C-alpha positions as MATLAB code, in Angstrom:
seq = 'XXXXXXXXXXXXXXXXXXXXXXXXXXXXXXXXXXXXXXXXXXXXXXXXXXXXXXXXXXXXXXXXXXXXXXXXXXXXXXXXXXXXXXXXXXXXXXXXXXXXXXXXXXXXXXXXXXXXXXXXXXXXXXXXXXXXXXXXXXXXXXXXXXXXXXXXXXXXXXXXXXXXXXXXXXXXXXXXXXXXXXXXXXXXXXXXXXXXXXXXXXXXXXXXXXXXXXXXXXXXXXXXXXXXXXXXXXXXXXXXXXXXXXXXXXXXXXXXXXXXXXX';
ca = [
     100.884   51.478  186.252;
      98.241   53.422  184.744;
      97.662   50.498  181.818;
      98.199   47.617  184.696;
      94.966   49.276  186.743;
      92.792   49.527  183.287;
      93.328   45.472  182.801;
      92.113   45.031  186.138;
      88.829   46.980  185.903;
      85.613   44.996  186.337;
      83.056   47.680  186.076;
      81.520   48.567  182.700;
      80.662   52.200  183.946;
      84.271   53.021  184.529;
      85.665   51.781  181.244;
      85.857   53.790  177.828;
      84.052   52.208  174.342;
      87.260   51.415  172.961;
      88.120   49.385  175.947;
      84.900   47.691  175.990;
      85.191   46.741  171.991;
      88.658   45.151  172.932;
      87.183   43.086  175.790;
      84.064   41.811  173.553;
      87.140   40.523  171.296;
      88.408   38.631  174.242;
      85.713   36.371  175.045;
      84.718   38.216  178.415;
      81.784   37.531  180.236;
      79.273   40.148  180.928;
      77.529   40.035  184.069;
      74.453   41.822  184.576;
      73.248   42.121  188.365;
      69.582   42.176  188.754;
      67.946   42.624  191.928;
      64.864   44.689  193.970;
      63.992   47.445  195.455;
      61.748   46.522  198.332;
      60.995   46.487  202.273;
      63.442   44.579  204.293;
      61.834   44.454  207.504;
      62.275   46.932  210.192;
      65.998   46.852  210.197;
      67.538   47.123  206.678;
      67.184   49.261  203.594;
      65.403   48.659  200.534;
      68.477   48.316  198.637;
      69.616   44.694  199.792;
      69.112   42.791  196.864;
      70.175   44.762  193.879;
      73.197   45.823  196.305;
      74.093   42.474  197.377;
      73.874   41.317  193.574;
      76.048   43.991  192.475;
      78.659   43.391  195.189;
      78.873   39.688  194.544;
      79.546   40.454  190.768;
      81.983   42.571  190.938;
      84.088   40.424  193.613;
      83.395   37.412  191.664;
      84.739   39.053  188.143;
      87.815   40.396  190.257;
      88.506   36.570  191.237;
      88.153   35.853  187.412;
      90.814   38.463  186.089;
      93.866   36.541  184.825;
      91.900   33.404  183.587;
      88.507   34.241  182.428;
      87.690   37.650  182.085;
      84.743   39.356  183.315;
      83.025   42.816  183.481;
      79.827   43.983  185.259;
      77.368   46.551  183.912;
      75.579   48.589  186.333;
      73.019   46.917  188.426;
      69.068   47.049  187.245;
      67.626   48.097  190.846;
      63.899   46.915  190.027;
      62.527   43.593  190.032;
      59.079   41.601  190.454;
      58.178   42.596  194.012;
      54.094   42.620  193.939;
      54.195   40.667  196.934;
      55.929   43.060  199.032;
      53.975   45.960  198.002;
      51.420   45.788  200.907;
      54.462   46.245  203.290;
      55.333   49.553  202.018;
      58.966   50.989  200.768;
      58.825   48.898  197.393;
      59.116   49.550  193.648;
      57.866   46.616  191.636;
      57.759   45.807  187.846;
      55.533   43.566  185.920;
      56.869   40.668  183.778;
      56.716   42.538  180.490;
      58.533   45.471  181.851;
      61.367   43.526  183.313;
      61.471   41.324  180.208;
      61.895   44.611  178.561;
      64.662   45.951  180.720;
      66.623   42.763  180.983;
      66.374   42.396  177.321;
      67.473   45.540  176.040;
      70.485   45.375  178.475;
      71.625   41.755  177.062;
      70.754   42.823  173.385;
      72.925   45.658  173.650;
      75.770   43.814  175.318;
      75.415   41.277  172.186;
      75.219   44.317  169.715;
      78.545   45.370  170.997;
      79.999   41.856  170.127;
      79.879   40.301  173.407;
      78.896   36.579  173.113;
      79.163   35.453  176.681;
      76.255   36.964  178.876;
      75.132   36.210  182.225;
      72.304   37.631  184.687;
      73.336   37.368  188.235;
      70.034   37.643  189.927;
      69.730   38.786  194.124;
      65.745   38.746  194.446;
      63.652   35.479  194.482;
      60.533   37.002  192.872;
      62.837   37.090  189.646;
      63.645   33.637  189.784;
      61.056   32.105  187.585;
      60.470   34.949  185.094;
      64.124   35.359  184.596;
      64.208   31.603  183.332;
      61.528   32.418  180.731;
      63.321   35.685  179.692;
      66.911   33.841  179.205;
      65.032   31.105  177.231;
      63.466   33.368  174.738;
      66.536   35.568  174.341;
      68.821   32.555  173.752;
      66.364   31.564  171.054;
      66.288   35.021  169.444;
      70.195   35.751  169.866;
      71.438   32.370  169.276;
      74.027   32.922  172.077;
      74.890   31.164  175.004;
      73.179   33.261  177.402;
      72.995   32.135  181.146;
      71.385   33.247  184.464;
      71.306   32.271  187.903;
      70.615   33.513  191.487;
      73.582   33.589  193.931;
      72.070   31.524  196.963;
      71.418   28.675  194.390;
      74.937   28.714  192.993;
      76.618   29.051  196.288;
      73.680   26.723  198.359;
      76.329   24.174  199.897;
      78.772   27.223  200.889;
      76.173   29.327  202.536;
      74.651   26.351  204.344;
      78.057   25.589  205.991;
      78.522   29.161  207.307;
      74.858   30.100  208.511;
      73.929   29.063  212.288;
      70.234   29.751  212.484;
      69.086   28.925  209.039;
      70.180   26.446  205.955;
      69.550   29.041  203.121;
      69.409   32.756  202.345;
      65.634   33.595  202.808;
      64.520   37.434  203.366;
      65.880   40.148  205.636;
      67.277   37.103  207.373;
      70.408   35.912  209.161;
      72.447   35.918  205.562;
      71.061   39.551  204.137;
      71.529   40.722  207.346;
      74.843   39.782  207.868;
      76.161   40.444  204.448;
      74.757   44.725  204.669;
      76.461   44.697  208.275;
      79.609   43.803  206.522;
      79.297   46.111  203.716;
      77.063   49.206  205.005;
      76.911   48.890  208.739;
      75.435   52.494  209.027;
      72.573   51.127  206.842;
      71.357   48.592  209.471;
      69.411   49.168  212.584;
      69.853   47.669  215.765;
      68.726   43.964  215.971;
      66.328   42.532  218.475;
      65.836   38.838  219.519;
      62.256   39.297  218.078;
      63.665   39.975  214.468;
      62.554   36.481  213.048;
      59.915   34.496  211.030;
      59.913   30.693  210.576;
      60.092   29.438  206.551;
      56.968   27.371  205.827;
      58.392   25.188  203.417;
      56.798   24.424  199.883;
      55.869   26.218  196.789;
      52.755   27.975  198.184;
      54.096   28.450  201.890;
      50.986   27.421  203.380;
      51.293   24.977  206.443;
      49.327   21.731  205.529;
      49.296   22.536  201.819;
      50.576   20.164  199.397;
      54.662   21.312  198.684;
      54.142   20.837  195.039;
      51.261   22.960  195.072;
      52.023   26.719  193.880;
      50.074   29.963  195.132;
      50.493   33.174  195.110;
      50.384   35.595  198.651;
      51.311   38.730  200.073;
      54.669   38.396  202.001;
      52.572   40.377  204.651;
      50.411   37.253  205.175;
      53.466   35.354  206.235;
      54.981   37.750  208.251;
      54.129   41.092  209.366;
      57.376   42.244  210.108;
      58.072   41.599  206.050;
      61.067   39.060  206.982;
      61.710   35.287  206.964;
      64.489   33.768  208.892;
      66.599   34.758  211.678;
      67.714   38.241  211.508;
      68.725   38.606  215.148;
      71.457   35.901  214.672;
      73.551   37.848  211.685;
      77.019   39.380  212.463;
      79.498   41.458  210.198;
      82.210   38.470  210.222;
      79.566   36.181  208.930;
      78.695   38.467  206.313;
      82.341   38.620  204.931;
      82.484   35.141  205.127;
      79.435   34.973  203.176;
      80.512   37.419  200.380;
      83.508   35.737  200.006;
      82.359   32.263  199.595;
      79.724   33.419  197.321;
      81.858   35.497  195.173;
      84.233   32.443  194.833;
      81.305   29.839  193.805;
      80.000   32.352  191.320;
      83.687   33.220  189.689;
      84.067   29.523  189.535;
      80.903   28.679  187.947;
      81.387   31.639  185.221;
      84.859   30.423  184.409;
      83.763   27.145  183.683;
      84.129   27.204  179.713;
      81.709   24.350  179.387;
      79.120   26.813  180.385;
      79.995   28.579  177.024;
      80.704   26.194  174.627;
      78.285   23.584  175.012;
      75.826   23.781  172.030;
      72.506   25.666  172.367;
];
């Protein structure tokens, strides 16, 4: 029974070094959850982004047991969150620091023999930088490294569950619901006023060509520090989201073409 439990473990931090060396020889996927520690409106804790990335990574890895094996490192709890700083409660990294941290974790796994390494992102402010980081590391290490943001991987599934918005935004219907399901004690009572519209386009400025990017503080867009329809969240919806997203991530990482296609 003890041996069977060890085979089902997915958390890197619960394994011994010999167990991890064995998994490295078996084409195991290493999932590195990357998030942020930042303000999430008046009703959610600052842990949302890293907590959801870590939870989804573990659920996905458990679904992959028996086929493509996967294990999950401890989450990187900080990301690029400068646009949240004016609202308080936020710890941010700059690009150089995030590239260094992600790079060190990826290189550590690679030095131990892991060749299939995936960074699962849970924060929108990390997306552009992460693509560059993974590109640079792929060239350096000559490994089929990959990364993805959970709501982009599971976009279709998420849209089919949400009722008041089409995608994950910020401290919104989706993030609030998933935290209600995971840690209801950390979510404050919801009010109908917990909402703010999404302005489409790269700049998120009404009337500006949607293909033009311009940086803004989130406080400029929403004084509450949220985008979306937080009031519409329910724990039941959160459980459905977690299950659907984890399934989509597991399927994506089980696709052997992801790991065998040439660099």
